[in-house]
Biopython code that builds the backbone (N, CA, C, O; Angstrom):
import numpy as np
from Bio.PDB.StructureBuilder import StructureBuilder

atoms = [
    (1, "UNK", "N", (-17.069, 15.024, -6.101)),
    (1, "UNK", "CA", (-16.377, 16.917, -6.385)),
    (1, "UNK", "C", (-14.769, 16.377, -6.604)),
    (1, "UNK", "O", (-14.159, 15.555, -5.921)),
    (2, "UNK", "N", (-14.399, 16.984, -7.559)),
    (2, "UNK", "CA", (-13.351, 16.354, -8.351)),
    (2, "UNK", "C", (-12.028, 17.773, -7.643)),
    (2, "UNK", "O", (-12.132, 18.998, -7.684)),
    (3, "UNK", "N", (-10.709, 16.742, -6.963)),
    (3, "UNK", "CA", (-9.627, 17.565, -6.419)),
    (3, "UNK", "C", (-9.515, 18.687, -7.432)),
    (3, "UNK", "O", (-9.914, 18.642, -8.596)),
    (4, "UNK", "N", (-8.789, 19.916, -6.695)),
    (4, "UNK", "CA", (-8.555, 20.632, -7.278)),
    (4, "UNK", "C", (-6.782, 21.444, -7.087)),
    (4, "UNK", "O", (-6.139, 21.626, -6.053)),
    (5, "UNK", "N", (-6.564, 21.648, -7.966)),
    (5, "UNK", "CA", (-4.457, 22.195, -7.693)),
    (5, "UNK", "C", (-4.507, 23.711, -7.364)),
    (5, "UNK", "O", (-4.890, 24.643, -8.071)),
    (6, "UNK", "N", (-3.950, 23.705, -5.922)),
    (6, "UNK", "CA", (-3.984, 25.121, -5.386)),
    (6, "UNK", "C", (-3.279, 26.073, -5.926)),
    (6, "UNK", "O", (-2.105, 26.183, -5.574)),
    (7, "UNK", "N", (-3.689, 26.744, -6.650)),
    (7, "UNK", "CA", (-3.063, 28.004, -7.820)),
    (7, "UNK", "C", (-2.689, 29.245, -6.944)),
    (7, "UNK", "O", (-1.801, 29.876, -7.517)),
    (8, "UNK", "N", (-3.058, 29.820, -5.750)),
    (8, "UNK", "CA", (-2.787, 30.528, -4.863)),
    (8, "UNK", "C", (-1.307, 30.581, -4.478)),
    (8, "UNK", "O", (-0.818, 29.467, -4.291)),
    (9, "UNK", "N", (-0.344, 31.798, -4.289)),
    (9, "UNK", "CA", (0.778, 32.158, -3.793)),
    (9, "UNK", "C", (1.068, 32.526, -2.661)),
    (9, "UNK", "O", (1.574, 33.551, -2.207)),
    (10, "UNK", "N", (0.481, 31.030, -1.979)),
    (10, "UNK", "CA", (0.584, 30.827, -0.742)),
    (10, "UNK", "C", (1.744, 29.877, -0.497)),
    (10, "UNK", "O", (2.102, 29.058, -1.342)),
    (11, "UNK", "N", (2.554, 30.077, 1.186)),
    (11, "UNK", "CA", (3.856, 29.445, 1.526)),
    (11, "UNK", "C", (3.359, 28.028, 1.459)),
    (11, "UNK", "O", (4.131, 27.185, 1.001)),
    (12, "UNK", "N", (2.139, 27.657, 1.867)),
    (12, "UNK", "CA", (2.102, 26.023, 2.259)),
    (12, "UNK", "C", (2.350, 25.208, 1.183)),
    (12, "UNK", "O", (2.237, 25.567, 0.011)),
    (13, "UNK", "N", (2.724, 23.989, 1.600)),
    (13, "UNK", "CA", (3.053, 22.842, 0.512)),
    (13, "UNK", "C", (1.719, 22.430, 0.161)),
    (13, "UNK", "O", (1.002, 22.248, 1.145)),
    (14, "UNK", "N", (1.030, 22.177, -1.267)),
    (14, "UNK", "CA", (0.301, 21.734, -2.046)),
    (14, "UNK", "C", (-0.133, 20.370, -1.535)),
    (14, "UNK", "O", (0.597, 19.544, -0.986)),
    (15, "UNK", "N", (-1.566, 20.245, -1.824)),
    (15, "UNK", "CA", (-1.848, 18.546, -1.179)),
    (15, "UNK", "C", (-1.282, 17.637, -2.448)),
    (15, "UNK", "O", (-0.974, 18.237, -3.478)),
    (16, "UNK", "N", (-1.154, 16.317, -2.387)),
    (16, "UNK", "CA", (-0.486, 15.378, -3.774)),
    (16, "UNK", "C", (-2.252, 14.651, -3.159)),
    (16, "UNK", "O", (-2.662, 14.494, -2.009)),
    (17, "UNK", "N", (-2.977, 14.333, -4.610)),
    (17, "UNK", "CA", (-4.000, 13.523, -4.486)),
    (17, "UNK", "C", (-3.808, 11.615, -5.186)),
    (17, "UNK", "O", (-3.124, 11.256, -6.144)),
    (18, "UNK", "N", (-4.204, 11.225, -4.772)),
    (18, "UNK", "CA", (-4.089, 9.324, -5.353)),
    (18, "UNK", "C", (-5.808, 8.937, -5.859)),
    (18, "UNK", "O", (-6.730, 8.439, -5.212)),
    (19, "UNK", "N", (-5.756, 9.255, -6.810)),
    (19, "UNK", "CA", (-7.187, 8.890, -7.248)),
    (19, "UNK", "C", (-7.712, 7.549, -7.037)),
    (19, "UNK", "O", (-6.879, 6.777, -7.509)),
    (20, "UNK", "N", (-8.787, 6.842, -6.508)),
    (20, "UNK", "CA", (-9.562, 5.859, -6.085)),
    (20, "UNK", "C", (-9.244, 4.633, -7.259)),
    (20, "UNK", "O", (-9.171, 4.863, -8.466)),
    (21, "UNK", "N", (-9.112, 3.589, -6.768)),
    (21, "UNK", "CA", (-9.605, 2.375, -7.829)),
    (21, "UNK", "C", (-10.660, 2.323, -8.573)),
    (21, "UNK", "O", (-11.832, 2.607, -8.327)),
    (22, "UNK", "N", (-9.975, 1.807, -9.815)),
    (22, "UNK", "CA", (-11.358, 2.559, -10.692)),
    (22, "UNK", "C", (-12.314, 0.900, -10.638)),
    (22, "UNK", "O", (-13.361, 0.826, -11.282)),
    (23, "UNK", "N", (-11.912, -0.085, -9.980)),
    (23, "UNK", "CA", (-12.806, -1.631, -10.314)),
    (23, "UNK", "C", (-12.298, -2.474, -10.502)),
    (23, "UNK", "O", (-11.097, -2.243, -10.644)),
    (24, "UNK", "N", (-12.594, -3.611, -10.613)),
    (24, "UNK", "CA", (-12.425, -5.001, -10.736)),
    (24, "UNK", "C", (-11.804, -4.928, -12.193)),
    (24, "UNK", "O", (-10.787, -5.565, -12.465)),
    (25, "UNK", "N", (-12.475, -4.103, -13.149)),
    (25, "UNK", "CA", (-11.868, -3.998, -14.343)),
    (25, "UNK", "C", (-10.457, -3.528, -14.720)),
    (25, "UNK", "O", (-9.713, -4.061, -15.543)),
    (26, "UNK", "N", (-10.196, -2.347, -13.915)),
    (26, "UNK", "CA", (-8.582, -1.880, -13.963)),
    (26, "UNK", "C", (-7.492, -3.496, -13.671)),
    (26, "UNK", "O", (-7.466, -4.463, -12.909)),
    (27, "UNK", "N", (-6.700, -2.917, -14.883)),
    (27, "UNK", "CA", (-5.497, -4.068, -15.120)),
    (27, "UNK", "C", (-4.575, -3.890, -13.429)),
    (27, "UNK", "O", (-4.528, -3.004, -12.575)),
    (28, "UNK", "N", (-4.087, -4.965, -13.556)),
    (28, "UNK", "CA", (-3.132, -5.332, -12.205)),
    (28, "UNK", "C", (-2.050, -4.452, -11.998)),
    (28, "UNK", "O", (-1.533, -3.923, -12.982)),
    (29, "UNK", "N", (-1.568, -4.181, -10.686)),
    (29, "UNK", "CA", (-0.716, -3.519, -10.947)),
    (29, "UNK", "C", (-0.988, -1.944, -9.379)),
    (29, "UNK", "O", (-1.953, -1.715, -8.651)),
    (30, "UNK", "N", (0.214, -1.340, -9.485)),
    (30, "UNK", "CA", (0.426, -0.572, -7.982)),
    (30, "UNK", "C", (0.470, 1.050, -8.310)),
    (30, "UNK", "O", (1.481, 1.478, -8.865)),
    (31, "UNK", "N", (-0.540, 1.909, -7.998)),
    (31, "UNK", "CA", (-0.743, 2.948, -8.324)),
    (31, "UNK", "C", (-0.616, 3.653, -6.622)),
    (31, "UNK", "O", (-1.311, 3.235, -5.696)),
    (32, "UNK", "N", (0.567, 4.950, -6.459)),
    (32, "UNK", "CA", (1.498, 5.279, -5.560)),
    (32, "UNK", "C", (1.831, 6.909, -5.581)),
    (32, "UNK", "O", (2.620, 7.641, -6.179)),
    (33, "UNK", "N", (0.889, 7.043, -4.690)),
    (33, "UNK", "CA", (1.834, 8.974, -4.190)),
    (33, "UNK", "C", (2.906, 8.509, -2.976)),
    (33, "UNK", "O", (2.752, 7.517, -2.263)),
    (34, "UNK", "N", (4.094, 9.517, -2.906)),
    (34, "UNK", "CA", (4.645, 9.363, -1.721)),
    (34, "UNK", "C", (4.749, 10.853, -0.982)),
    (34, "UNK", "O", (5.043, 11.989, -1.353)),
    (35, "UNK", "N", (4.476, 10.425, -0.131)),
    (35, "UNK", "CA", (4.848, 11.968, 0.457)),
    (35, "UNK", "C", (5.847, 11.701, 1.279)),
    (35, "UNK", "O", (6.293, 10.555, 1.232)),
    (36, "UNK", "N", (6.513, 12.765, 2.330)),
    (36, "UNK", "CA", (7.650, 13.180, 2.805)),
    (36, "UNK", "C", (8.460, 11.682, 3.366)),
    (36, "UNK", "O", (9.479, 11.052, 3.081)),
    (37, "UNK", "N", (7.207, 11.566, 4.419)),
    (37, "UNK", "CA", (7.257, 10.296, 5.626)),
    (37, "UNK", "C", (7.066, 8.479, 5.128)),
    (37, "UNK", "O", (7.517, 7.412, 5.545)),
    (38, "UNK", "N", (6.063, 8.948, 3.933)),
    (38, "UNK", "CA", (5.119, 7.418, 3.871)),
    (38, "UNK", "C", (4.935, 7.412, 2.440)),
    (38, "UNK", "O", (5.237, 8.433, 1.822)),
    (39, "UNK", "N", (4.516, 6.485, 1.872)),
    (39, "UNK", "CA", (3.870, 6.167, 0.431)),
    (39, "UNK", "C", (2.421, 5.451, 0.885)),
    (39, "UNK", "O", (2.401, 4.605, 1.779)),
    (40, "UNK", "N", (1.267, 5.860, 0.206)),
    (40, "UNK", "CA", (-0.133, 5.054, 0.127)),
    (40, "UNK", "C", (0.038, 4.143, -1.095)),
    (40, "UNK", "O", (0.257, 4.844, -2.083)),
    (41, "UNK", "N", (0.025, 3.256, -1.292)),
    (41, "UNK", "CA", (-0.318, 2.306, -2.594)),
    (41, "UNK", "C", (-1.878, 1.798, -2.272)),
    (41, "UNK", "O", (-2.292, 1.220, -1.268)),
    (42, "UNK", "N", (-2.819, 2.341, -3.838)),
    (42, "UNK", "CA", (-3.461, 0.806, -3.873)),
    (42, "UNK", "C", (-2.823, -0.250, -4.967)),
    (42, "UNK", "O", (-2.420, 0.182, -6.047)),
    (43, "UNK", "N", (-2.767, -1.318, -4.720)),
    (43, "UNK", "CA", (-2.198, -3.018, -5.419)),
    (43, "UNK", "C", (-3.513, -3.711, -5.624)),
    (43, "UNK", "O", (-4.131, -4.345, -4.769)),
    (44, "UNK", "N", (-3.965, -3.439, -7.267)),
    (44, "UNK", "CA", (-4.827, -4.529, -7.441)),
    (44, "UNK", "C", (-4.408, -5.063, -8.381)),
    (44, "UNK", "O", (-4.068, -4.618, -9.477)),
    (45, "UNK", "N", (-4.429, -6.653, -7.727)),
    (45, "UNK", "CA", (-3.257, -7.736, -7.685)),
    (45, "UNK", "C", (-4.819, -8.594, -8.016)),
    (45, "UNK", "O", (-5.993, -8.454, -7.675)),
    (46, "UNK", "N", (-3.706, -9.910, -9.231)),
    (46, "UNK", "CA", (-4.686, -10.524, -10.175)),
    (46, "UNK", "C", (-4.008, -11.794, -9.277)),
    (46, "UNK", "O", (-3.028, -11.768, -8.533)),
    (47, "UNK", "N", (-4.971, -12.988, -9.659)),
    (47, "UNK", "CA", (-4.875, -14.162, -9.381)),
    (47, "UNK", "C", (-3.253, -14.608, -8.882)),
    (47, "UNK", "O", (-2.372, -13.808, -9.195)),
    (48, "UNK", "N", (-2.965, -15.488, -8.345)),
    (48, "UNK", "CA", (-1.382, -15.535, -8.243)),
    (48, "UNK", "C", (-0.416, -14.918, -8.162)),
    (48, "UNK", "O", (0.737, -15.282, -7.929)),
    (49, "UNK", "N", (-1.120, -13.276, -8.482)),
    (49, "UNK", "CA", (0.563, -12.648, -8.534)),
    (49, "UNK", "C", (0.685, -12.075, -6.924)),
    (49, "UNK", "O", (-0.271, -12.126, -6.150)),
    (50, "UNK", "N", (1.979, -11.542, -6.567)),
    (50, "UNK", "CA", (2.955, -11.981, -5.136)),
    (50, "UNK", "C", (3.454, -10.234, -5.154)),
    (50, "UNK", "O", (4.155, -9.702, -6.015)),
    (51, "UNK", "N", (2.985, -9.729, -4.206)),
    (51, "UNK", "CA", (3.507, -8.690, -4.521)),
    (51, "UNK", "C", (4.668, -8.285, -2.887)),
    (51, "UNK", "O", (4.085, -8.322, -1.803)),
    (52, "UNK", "N", (6.351, -7.906, -2.896)),
    (52, "UNK", "CA", (6.604, -8.441, -1.872)),
    (52, "UNK", "C", (7.622, -6.794, -1.136)),
    (52, "UNK", "O", (8.008, -5.796, -1.745)),
    (53, "UNK", "N", (7.733, -7.101, 0.091)),
    (53, "UNK", "CA", (8.985, -6.144, 0.352)),
    (53, "UNK", "C", (9.911, -6.779, 1.255)),
    (53, "UNK", "O", (9.467, -7.448, 2.187)),
    (54, "UNK", "N", (11.162, -6.641, 1.078)),
    (54, "UNK", "CA", (12.019, -7.119, 2.050)),
    (54, "UNK", "C", (12.617, -6.584, 3.550)),
    (54, "UNK", "O", (12.672, -5.356, 3.613)),
    (55, "UNK", "N", (13.014, -7.209, 4.605)),
    (55, "UNK", "CA", (12.881, -7.705, 6.013)),
    (55, "UNK", "C", (14.138, -6.351, 5.800)),
    (55, "UNK", "O", (14.791, -6.379, 4.757)),
    (56, "UNK", "N", (14.368, -5.396, 6.664)),
    (56, "UNK", "CA", (15.958, -4.642, 7.036)),
    (56, "UNK", "C", (15.147, -3.406, 7.770)),
    (56, "UNK", "O", (14.024, -2.902, 7.760)),
    (57, "UNK", "N", (16.761, -3.191, 8.578)),
    (57, "UNK", "CA", (16.615, -1.660, 9.391)),
    (57, "UNK", "C", (15.672, -0.344, 8.351)),
    (57, "UNK", "O", (15.086, 0.733, 8.455)),
    (58, "UNK", "N", (15.929, -1.023, 7.713)),
    (58, "UNK", "CA", (15.668, 0.397, 6.868)),
    (58, "UNK", "C", (13.858, 0.252, 5.999)),
    (58, "UNK", "O", (13.461, 0.838, 4.992)),
    (59, "UNK", "N", (13.132, -0.736, 6.877)),
    (59, "UNK", "CA", (11.744, -0.961, 6.425)),
    (59, "UNK", "C", (10.540, 0.260, 7.301)),
    (59, "UNK", "O", (10.520, 0.151, 8.527)),
    (60, "UNK", "N", (10.259, 0.587, 7.111)),
    (60, "UNK", "CA", (9.332, 1.149, 8.070)),
    (60, "UNK", "C", (8.084, 0.302, 8.134)),
    (60, "UNK", "O", (7.740, -0.671, 7.463)),
    (61, "UNK", "N", (7.467, 0.982, 9.188)),
    (61, "UNK", "CA", (5.837, 0.010, 9.405)),
    (61, "UNK", "C", (5.453, -0.090, 8.190)),
    (61, "UNK", "O", (5.903, 0.553, 7.241)),
    (62, "UNK", "N", (4.492, -1.007, 8.165)),
    (62, "UNK", "CA", (3.035, -0.833, 7.069)),
    (62, "UNK", "C", (1.746, -1.046, 7.837)),
    (62, "UNK", "O", (1.499, -1.761, 8.808)),
    (63, "UNK", "N", (0.959, -0.181, 7.090)),
    (63, "UNK", "CA", (-0.633, -0.544, 7.456)),
    (63, "UNK", "C", (-1.088, -0.717, 6.069)),
    (63, "UNK", "O", (-0.894, -0.069, 5.041)),
    (64, "UNK", "N", (-1.989, -2.166, 6.443)),
    (64, "UNK", "CA", (-2.932, -2.450, 5.151)),
    (64, "UNK", "C", (-3.907, -2.805, 5.676)),
    (64, "UNK", "O", (-4.038, -3.097, 6.865)),
    (65, "UNK", "N", (-5.004, -2.821, 4.519)),
    (65, "UNK", "CA", (-6.375, -3.274, 4.468)),
    (65, "UNK", "C", (-6.576, -3.598, 3.338)),
    (65, "UNK", "O", (-6.017, -2.853, 2.533)),
    (66, "UNK", "N", (-7.613, -5.071, 2.550)),
    (66, "UNK", "CA", (-8.150, -5.261, 1.747)),
    (66, "UNK", "C", (-9.186, -5.304, 1.646)),
    (66, "UNK", "O", (-10.051, -5.747, 2.402)),
    (67, "UNK", "N", (-9.260, -4.622, 0.222)),
    (67, "UNK", "CA", (-10.750, -3.708, 0.126)),
    (67, "UNK", "C", (-11.226, -4.494, -1.053)),
    (67, "UNK", "O", (-11.937, -4.091, -1.973)),
    (68, "UNK", "N", (-10.857, -5.351, -0.923)),
    (68, "UNK", "CA", (-11.715, -6.596, -2.299)),
    (68, "UNK", "C", (-11.082, -7.629, -2.456)),
    (68, "UNK", "O", (-9.852, -7.625, -2.428)),
    (69, "UNK", "N", (-12.027, -9.073, -2.717)),
    (69, "UNK", "CA", (-11.182, -10.305, -2.304)),
    (69, "UNK", "C", (-10.499, -10.843, -1.029)),
    (69, "UNK", "O", (-10.790, -10.488, 0.113)),
    (70, "UNK", "N", (-9.496, -11.798, -1.387)),
    (70, "UNK", "CA", (-9.136, -12.370, -0.256)),
    (70, "UNK", "C", (-7.713, -12.396, -0.177)),
    (70, "UNK", "O", (-7.212, -12.717, -1.255)),
    (71, "UNK", "N", (-6.909, -12.173, 0.709)),
    (71, "UNK", "CA", (-5.271, -12.008, 0.177)),
    (71, "UNK", "C", (-4.549, -12.339, 1.643)),
    (71, "UNK", "O", (-4.822, -11.818, 2.724)),
    (72, "UNK", "N", (-3.283, -13.628, 1.286)),
    (72, "UNK", "CA", (-2.548, -13.810, 1.829)),
    (72, "UNK", "C", (-1.303, -13.200, 2.553)),
    (72, "UNK", "O", (-0.283, -13.127, 1.868)),
    (73, "UNK", "N", (-1.250, -12.808, 3.683)),
    (73, "UNK", "CA", (0.298, -11.915, 4.153)),
    (73, "UNK", "C", (0.747, -13.051, 4.604)),
    (73, "UNK", "O", (0.193, -14.076, 5.001)),
    (74, "UNK", "N", (2.119, -12.634, 4.454)),
    (74, "UNK", "CA", (3.153, -13.177, 5.460)),
    (74, "UNK", "C", (4.216, -12.171, 5.524)),
    (74, "UNK", "O", (4.719, -11.351, 4.756)),
    (75, "UNK", "N", (4.379, -12.599, 6.891)),
    (75, "UNK", "CA", (5.384, -11.104, 7.655)),
    (75, "UNK", "C", (5.876, -12.216, 8.794)),
    (75, "UNK", "O", (5.077, -12.910, 9.423)),
    (76, "UNK", "N", (7.179, -12.266, 8.942)),
    (76, "UNK", "CA", (8.252, -13.013, 9.584)),
    (76, "UNK", "C", (8.135, -14.389, 9.551)),
    (76, "UNK", "O", (8.767, -15.086, 8.757)),
    (77, "UNK", "N", (7.184, -14.914, 10.561)),
    (77, "UNK", "CA", (7.035, -16.305, 10.981)),
    (77, "UNK", "C", (5.122, -16.209, 10.828)),
    (77, "UNK", "O", (4.414, -17.213, 10.914)),
    (78, "UNK", "N", (4.636, -14.942, 10.621)),
    (78, "UNK", "CA", (3.291, -15.122, 10.616)),
    (78, "UNK", "C", (2.714, -15.265, 9.318)),
    (78, "UNK", "O", (3.343, -14.797, 8.369)),
    (79, "UNK", "N", (1.466, -15.914, 9.092)),
    (79, "UNK", "CA", (1.079, -15.751, 7.564)),
    (79, "UNK", "C", (-0.991, -15.907, 8.268)),
    (79, "UNK", "O", (-1.528, -16.632, 9.106)),
    (80, "UNK", "N", (-1.508, -14.785, 7.334)),
    (80, "UNK", "CA", (-2.946, -14.261, 7.689)),
    (80, "UNK", "C", (-3.650, -14.465, 6.526)),
    (80, "UNK", "O", (-3.116, -13.856, 5.600)),
    (81, "UNK", "N", (-4.830, -15.198, 6.132)),
    (81, "UNK", "CA", (-5.637, -14.458, 5.114)),
    (81, "UNK", "C", (-6.589, -13.357, 5.790)),
    (81, "UNK", "O", (-7.240, -13.380, 6.834)),
    (82, "UNK", "N", (-6.389, -12.191, 4.596)),
    (82, "UNK", "CA", (-7.374, -11.096, 5.140)),
    (82, "UNK", "C", (-8.272, -11.157, 4.162)),
    (82, "UNK", "O", (-7.899, -11.566, 3.063)),
    (83, "UNK", "N", (-9.234, -10.878, 4.306)),
    (83, "UNK", "CA", (-10.910, -10.757, 3.418)),
    (83, "UNK", "C", (-11.296, -8.961, 3.519)),
    (83, "UNK", "O", (-10.640, -8.066, 4.051)),
    (84, "UNK", "N", (-12.254, -8.915, 2.983)),
    (84, "UNK", "CA", (-12.657, -7.582, 2.453)),
    (84, "UNK", "C", (-12.802, -6.621, 4.419)),
    (84, "UNK", "O", (-13.422, -7.168, 5.332)),
    (85, "UNK", "N", (-12.262, -5.569, 4.551)),
    (85, "UNK", "CA", (-12.961, -5.056, 5.490)),
    (85, "UNK", "C", (-11.646, -5.471, 6.713)),
    (85, "UNK", "O", (-11.687, -4.771, 7.724)),
    (86, "UNK", "N", (-10.855, -6.225, 6.677)),
    (86, "UNK", "CA", (-10.031, -6.698, 7.577)),
    (86, "UNK", "C", (-8.655, -6.034, 7.277)),
    (86, "UNK", "O", (-8.417, -5.823, 6.088)),
    (87, "UNK", "N", (-7.589, -5.628, 8.323)),
    (87, "UNK", "CA", (-5.990, -5.037, 7.955)),
    (87, "UNK", "C", (-5.168, -5.689, 9.051)),
    (87, "UNK", "O", (-5.394, -6.732, 9.664)),
    (88, "UNK", "N", (-4.313, -4.961, 9.140)),
    (88, "UNK", "CA", (-3.140, -5.505, 9.322)),
    (88, "UNK", "C", (-2.010, -4.227, 9.787)),
    (88, "UNK", "O", (-1.768, -3.123, 9.299)),
    (89, "UNK", "N", (-1.476, -4.966, 10.956)),
    (89, "UNK", "CA", (-0.016, -3.133, 10.679)),
    (89, "UNK", "C", (0.883, -4.734, 11.297)),
    (89, "UNK", "O", (0.700, -5.678, 12.066)),
    (90, "UNK", "N", (2.046, -4.115, 10.200)),
    (90, "UNK", "CA", (3.232, -4.750, 10.277)),
    (90, "UNK", "C", (4.498, -4.125, 10.713)),
    (90, "UNK", "O", (4.843, -3.108, 10.111)),
    (91, "UNK", "N", (5.276, -4.595, 11.707)),
    (91, "UNK", "CA", (5.922, -3.343, 12.462)),
    (91, "UNK", "C", (7.412, -3.145, 11.949)),
    (91, "UNK", "O", (8.047, -3.994, 11.324)),
    (92, "UNK", "N", (7.843, -1.948, 12.297)),
    (92, "UNK", "CA", (9.187, -1.578, 11.181)),
    (92, "UNK", "C", (10.511, -2.725, 10.954)),
    (92, "UNK", "O", (10.621, -3.659, 11.749)),
    (93, "UNK", "N", (11.132, -2.618, 10.222)),
    (93, "UNK", "CA", (12.051, -3.972, 10.226)),
    (93, "UNK", "C", (11.988, -5.478, 9.529)),
    (93, "UNK", "O", (12.862, -6.293, 9.232)),
    (94, "UNK", "N", (10.763, -5.465, 9.427)),
    (94, "UNK", "CA", (9.563, -6.578, 8.890)),
    (94, "UNK", "C", (9.247, -6.515, 7.418)),
    (94, "UNK", "O", (8.605, -5.570, 6.961)),
    (95, "UNK", "N", (9.624, -7.366, 6.774)),
    (95, "UNK", "CA", (9.169, -7.088, 5.296)),
    (95, "UNK", "C", (7.764, -7.691, 5.402)),
    (95, "UNK", "O", (7.171, -7.987, 6.439)),
    (96, "UNK", "N", (7.298, -7.829, 4.010)),
    (96, "UNK", "CA", (6.085, -8.573, 3.786)),
    (96, "UNK", "C", (6.035, -9.061, 2.496)),
    (96, "UNK", "O", (6.758, -8.702, 1.567)),
    (97, "UNK", "N", (4.727, -10.301, 2.452)),
    (97, "UNK", "CA", (4.630, -11.079, 0.949)),
    (97, "UNK", "C", (3.137, -11.182, 0.865)),
    (97, "UNK", "O", (2.392, -11.871, 1.562)),
    (98, "UNK", "N", (2.823, -10.326, -0.169)),
    (98, "UNK", "CA", (1.175, -10.244, -0.193)),
    (98, "UNK", "C", (0.785, -11.396, -1.520)),
    (98, "UNK", "O", (0.981, -11.308, -2.732)),
    (99, "UNK", "N", (0.366, -12.113, -0.962)),
    (99, "UNK", "CA", (0.011, -12.893, -2.842)),
    (99, "UNK", "C", (-1.686, -13.348, -2.600)),
    (99, "UNK", "O", (-2.138, -13.748, -1.527)),
    (100, "UNK", "N", (-2.351, -13.202, -3.685)),
    (100, "UNK", "CA", (-3.742, -13.472, -4.463)),
    (100, "UNK", "C", (-4.519, -14.303, -4.233)),
    (100, "UNK", "O", (-4.452, -14.282, -3.004)),
    (101, "UNK", "N", (-5.139, -14.951, -4.432)),
    (101, "UNK", "CA", (-6.155, -15.925, -4.290)),
    (101, "UNK", "C", (-6.297, -16.043, -5.572)),
    (101, "UNK", "O", (-5.628, -15.235, -6.215)),
    (102, "UNK", "N", (-7.031, -16.875, -6.264)),
    (102, "UNK", "CA", (-7.735, -17.584, -7.279)),
    (102, "UNK", "C", (-8.797, -15.920, -8.355)),
    (102, "UNK", "O", (-8.809, -15.763, -9.576)),
    (103, "UNK", "N", (-9.367, -15.191, -7.485)),
    (103, "UNK", "CA", (-10.371, -14.213, -7.340)),
    (103, "UNK", "C", (-9.197, -12.933, -7.294)),
    (103, "UNK", "O", (-9.714, -11.901, -7.723)),
    (104, "UNK", "N", (-8.576, -12.849, -7.118)),
    (104, "UNK", "CA", (-7.527, -11.567, -7.055)),
    (104, "UNK", "C", (-7.925, -10.466, -5.540)),
    (104, "UNK", "O", (-8.396, -10.759, -4.441)),
    (105, "UNK", "N", (-7.574, -9.439, -6.002)),
    (105, "UNK", "CA", (-8.158, -8.482, -5.129)),
    (105, "UNK", "C", (-7.821, -7.192, -5.128)),
    (105, "UNK", "O", (-7.650, -6.706, -6.246)),
    (106, "UNK", "N", (-7.642, -6.336, -4.004)),
    (106, "UNK", "CA", (-7.060, -5.174, -4.026)),
    (106, "UNK", "C", (-7.051, -4.525, -2.969)),
    (106, "UNK", "O", (-8.017, -4.033, -2.386)),
    (107, "UNK", "N", (-5.410, -4.491, -2.544)),
    (107, "UNK", "CA", (-5.162, -4.131, -1.339)),
    (107, "UNK", "C", (-4.848, -2.464, -1.107)),
    (107, "UNK", "O", (-4.476, -1.796, -2.072)),
    (108, "UNK", "N", (-5.003, -1.917, 0.079)),
    (108, "UNK", "CA", (-4.884, -0.327, 0.155)),
    (108, "UNK", "C", (-3.423, -0.234, 1.251)),
    (108, "UNK", "O", (-3.859, -0.601, 2.342)),
    (109, "UNK", "N", (-2.282, 0.016, 1.369)),
    (109, "UNK", "CA", (-1.250, -0.088, 2.299)),
    (109, "UNK", "C", (-0.598, 1.491, 2.350)),
    (109, "UNK", "O", (-0.190, 2.172, 1.409)),
    (110, "UNK", "N", (-0.650, 1.793, 3.721)),
    (110, "UNK", "CA", (0.242, 3.017, 4.144)),
    (110, "UNK", "C", (2.117, 2.533, 4.045)),
    (110, "UNK", "O", (2.163, 2.026, 5.165)),
    (111, "UNK", "N", (3.082, 2.422, 3.681)),
    (111, "UNK", "CA", (4.308, 2.342, 4.205)),
    (111, "UNK", "C", (4.989, 3.265, 4.682)),
    (111, "UNK", "O", (5.515, 4.116, 3.964)),
    (112, "UNK", "N", (5.106, 3.246, 6.177)),
    (112, "UNK", "CA", (6.044, 4.450, 6.183)),
    (112, "UNK", "C", (7.813, 4.202, 6.565)),
    (112, "UNK", "O", (8.385, 3.410, 7.312)),
    (113, "UNK", "N", (8.265, 5.217, 5.718)),
    (113, "UNK", "CA", (9.678, 5.283, 5.101)),
    (113, "UNK", "C", (10.636, 4.978, 6.446)),
    (113, "UNK", "O", (10.468, 5.886, 7.259)),
    (114, "UNK", "N", (11.836, 3.710, 7.046)),
    (114, "UNK", "CA", (12.248, 3.878, 7.736)),
    (114, "UNK", "C", (13.176, 4.594, 8.331)),
    (114, "UNK", "O", (12.553, 5.655, 8.281)),
    (115, "UNK", "N", (14.186, 4.884, 8.868)),
    (115, "UNK", "CA", (14.773, 5.923, 9.403)),
    (115, "UNK", "C", (16.235, 5.894, 7.803)),
    (115, "UNK", "O", (16.449, 6.803, 7.001)),
    (116, "UNK", "N", (16.579, 5.214, 7.844)),
    (116, "UNK", "CA", (18.008, 4.818, 6.754)),
    (116, "UNK", "C", (17.157, 5.683, 5.435)),
    (116, "UNK", "O", (17.398, 6.824, 5.040)),
    (117, "UNK", "N", (16.034, 4.659, 4.894)),
    (117, "UNK", "CA", (15.240, 5.113, 3.661)),
    (117, "UNK", "C", (14.540, 6.576, 3.562)),
    (117, "UNK", "O", (14.062, 7.064, 2.537)),
    (118, "UNK", "N", (14.580, 7.123, 4.753)),
    (118, "UNK", "CA", (13.817, 8.554, 4.666)),
    (118, "UNK", "C", (15.338, 9.426, 4.906)),
    (118, "UNK", "O", (15.460, 10.638, 4.733)),
    (119, "UNK", "N", (16.238, 8.654, 5.265)),
    (119, "UNK", "CA", (17.626, 9.741, 5.020)),
    (119, "UNK", "C", (18.290, 9.791, 3.699)),
    (119, "UNK", "O", (19.062, 10.697, 3.383)),
    (120, "UNK", "N", (17.870, 8.479, 2.686)),
    (120, "UNK", "CA", (18.618, 8.453, 2.026)),
    (120, "UNK", "C", (17.997, 9.442, 0.448)),
    (120, "UNK", "O", (18.733, 9.567, -0.531)),
]
sb = StructureBuilder()
sb.init_structure("model")
sb.init_model(0)
sb.init_chain("A")
sb.init_seg("    ")
for serial, (resi, resn, name, xyz) in enumerate(atoms, 1):
    if name == "N":
        sb.init_residue(resn, " ", resi, " ")
    sb.init_atom(name, np.array(xyz, "f"), 0.0, 1.0, " ", f" {name:<3s}", serial, name[0])
structure = sb.get_structure()
């Protein structure tokens, strides 16, 4: 079923749709939609690629899951190798550093904006 756009004269806001990943043949990179309070991302990572966000008071909570491959995630003093179907919740204020193994992978994550970032 294809998403449709709200074309009525309604007072309610329209939904924003992020298309699903196109599979292993898709080039590495991030596809993102931004809501009022959080961002949703599909991150296709090639072998050896790194995706990071810095720690700090303006950094909100991150909830992520690995959809393909195996990815190393580092946050604070912790390191985990997550594989398909595994997820993690990274507390507010902590950054994250994701890296892909030789096979690459697909990361799905929701990043809640920190208080300072949301006010900007």
